[in-house]
C-alpha positions as CSV (number, residue, x, y, z in Angstrom):
1,X,0.7,-64.7,-23.5
2,X,-1.6,-62.8,-21.3
3,X,-2.6,-59.3,-22.2
4,X,-0.3,-56.9,-20.4
5,X,-0.7,-53.2,-20.6
6,X,2.4,-51.2,-20.7
7,X,3.3,-49.6,-17.4
8,X,2.9,-45.9,-17.2
9,X,5.9,-44.0,-16.1
10,X,5.6,-42.6,-12.6
11,X,5.2,-38.9,-12.6
12,X,7.0,-36.9,-10.0
13,X,4.7,-34.5,-8.1
14,X,4.9,-31.0,-9.6
15,X,5.2,-28.1,-7.2
16,X,2.1,-26.1,-6.5
17,X,1.7,-22.8,-8.4
18,X,2.1,-20.8,-5.2
19,X,5.5,-22.4,-4.6
20,X,6.6,-21.6,-8.2
21,X,5.4,-18.0,-7.8
22,X,7.3,-17.5,-4.6
23,X,10.6,-18.6,-6.2
24,X,10.3,-16.0,-9.0
25,X,12.3,-12.8,-8.5
26,X,10.3,-9.6,-7.9
27,X,10.4,-6.4,-10.0
28,X,13.7,-4.5,-10.1
29,X,13.3,-1.2,-8.3
30,X,13.8,1.9,-10.5
31,X,16.2,4.6,-9.3
32,X,14.5,8.0,-9.7
33,X,17.0,10.8,-9.9
34,X,16.1,14.2,-8.5
35,X,16.1,15.6,-12.0
36,X,13.6,13.0,-13.2
37,X,11.4,13.7,-10.1
38,X,11.4,17.4,-10.9
39,X,10.5,16.7,-14.5
40,X,7.7,14.5,-13.4
41,X,6.3,17.1,-11.0
42,X,6.3,19.7,-13.8
43,X,4.3,17.4,-16.0
44,X,1.8,16.7,-13.2
45,X,1.5,20.5,-12.5
46,X,1.0,21.1,-16.2
47,X,-1.6,18.3,-16.4
48,X,-3.6,19.8,-13.5
49,X,-3.6,23.3,-15.2
50,X,-4.6,21.8,-18.6
51,X,-7.4,19.8,-17.0
52,X,-8.7,22.9,-15.2
53,X,-8.9,24.7,-18.6
54,X,-11.1,21.9,-20.0
55,X,-8.7,19.8,-22.1
56,X,-8.8,16.4,-20.4
57,X,-7.3,14.4,-23.3
58,X,-4.1,16.6,-23.3
59,X,-4.0,16.6,-19.5
60,X,-4.0,12.8,-19.5
61,X,-1.1,12.8,-21.9
62,X,0.9,15.1,-19.6
63,X,0.0,13.0,-16.6
64,X,1.3,9.9,-18.4
65,X,4.5,11.7,-19.3
66,X,5.0,12.4,-15.6
67,X,4.4,8.8,-14.7
68,X,7.0,7.7,-17.2
69,X,9.6,9.8,-15.3
70,X,8.4,8.9,-11.8
71,X,6.0,6.0,-11.6
72,X,5.8,6.1,-7.8
73,X,4.3,9.5,-7.6
């Protein structure tokens, strides 16, 4: 019997990464209420005042709190 190598199964072509990424859903938009927007603005204002007084670490914390409430600002 002649040596026969087993046949490899044919692989179907896989879609390109770009095609796969295009089919993924995008991020879900966040609805920002006027109350949340006002809260965020107060945190941003407070962060600005605190930074001007020379406490940048606390100012960053206040700024991040504002971004949690309104990330688009």
